[in-house]
C-alpha positions in Angstrom: 14.5 -52.2 41.7 13.4 -53.5 37.7 9.4 -52.9 38.2 10.4 -49.4 39.8 13.2 -48.7 36.8 10.3 -49.9 33.8 7.6 -47.9 35.6 9.5 -44.8 35.9 11.0 -45.8 31.8 7.2 -45.8 30.9 6.5 -42.4 33.6 9.4 -40.6 31.2 8.6 -42.0 27.7 5.0 -40.1 28.7 6.2 -37.4 29.7 8.6 -37.3 26.4 5.6 -37.9 24.4 3.8 -35.1 25.7 6.2 -32.8 25.4 7.0 -33.4 21.7 3.3 -33.5 21.4 3.8 -29.6 23.1 6.6 -29.1 20.5 5.0 -30.0 17.4 1.5 -28.1 18.1 3.7 -24.9 19.3 5.5 -25.2 15.5 2.1 -25.8 14.5 0.7 -22.4 15.6 3.9 -20.7 15.2 3.9 -21.8 11.0 0.1 -20.8 10.7 0.9 -17.3 12.6 3.8 -17.1 10.0 1.3 -17.3 7.2 -1.1 -14.7 8.7 2.1 -12.3 9.2 3.3 -13.1 5.5 -0.6 -12.8 4.6 -1.3 -9.6 6.0 2.7 -8.0 4.6 1.4 -8.9 0.9 -1.8 -7.3 1.4 0.0 -3.8 2.8 2.8 -4.1 -0.4 -0.7 -4.4 -2.7 -2.0 -1.3 -1.0 0.9 0.3 -0.8 1.4 -0.3 -4.8 -1.8 1.0 -5.0 -1.5 4.4 -3.3 1.7 5.0 -5.7 -0.3 4.3 -8.3 -3.5 6.7 -6.9 -0.6 9.6 -6.3 1.2 8.9 -10.0 -1.9 9.7 -11.8 -2.7 12.9 -9.7 1.0 14.1 -10.2 0.3 13.5 -13.7 -3.1 15.1 -14.3 -1.7 18.1 -12.0 1.2 18.7 -14.5 -0.9 18.1 -17.9 -3.3 21.0 -15.7 -0.2 23.1 -15.1 0.8 22.7 -19.0 -2.6 23.6 -19.9 -2.8 26.5 -17.5 0.6 27.8 -19.0 -0.8 27.9 -22.1 -4.0 29.6 -21.8 -1.7 32.1 -19.6 0.1 32.8 -22.7 -2.9 32.6 -25.5 -4.7 35.6 -22.8 -1.4 37.8 -22.9 -1.2 37.4 -26.8 -4.8 38.3 -26.6 -4.6 41.0 -24.6 -1.4 42.6 -26.5 -3.5 42.2 -29.8 -5.8 43.9 -27.9 -8.8 41.1 -28.3 -10.5 40.9 -25.0 -13.1 38.8 -25.2 -10.6 36.4 -26.4 -8.4 37.1 -23.2 -11.5 37.1 -21.1 -12.0 33.8 -22.7 -9.0 32.4 -22.0 -8.6 33.7 -18.2 -12.1 32.1 -17.1 -10.7 29.0 -18.5 -7.6 29.8 -16.4 -10.1 30.1 -13.9 -11.8 26.7 -14.2 -8.3 24.8 -14.4 -6.6 26.1 -11.2 -10.2 25.3 -9.5 
């Protein structure tokens, strides 16, 4: 009976050791998956920051062009009022260039 109990204890110890190894392997897998997830998340955050910077740069450029177009339209209107058609036409060409 004692030998049989010792055999069962050794069998349970081996089984327990196998379960412990499997648990450790699963924890390692989980750790690696979390690291990959964090890396991917960081990469996406960086891409999003870059896109936001690009959008902001385009927004500033668009605003600058709108301001310049308004300025050119005023100049064209003033030139037309003064009867300076050449200056008005040149300003209109610049307006068209900025809008394109």
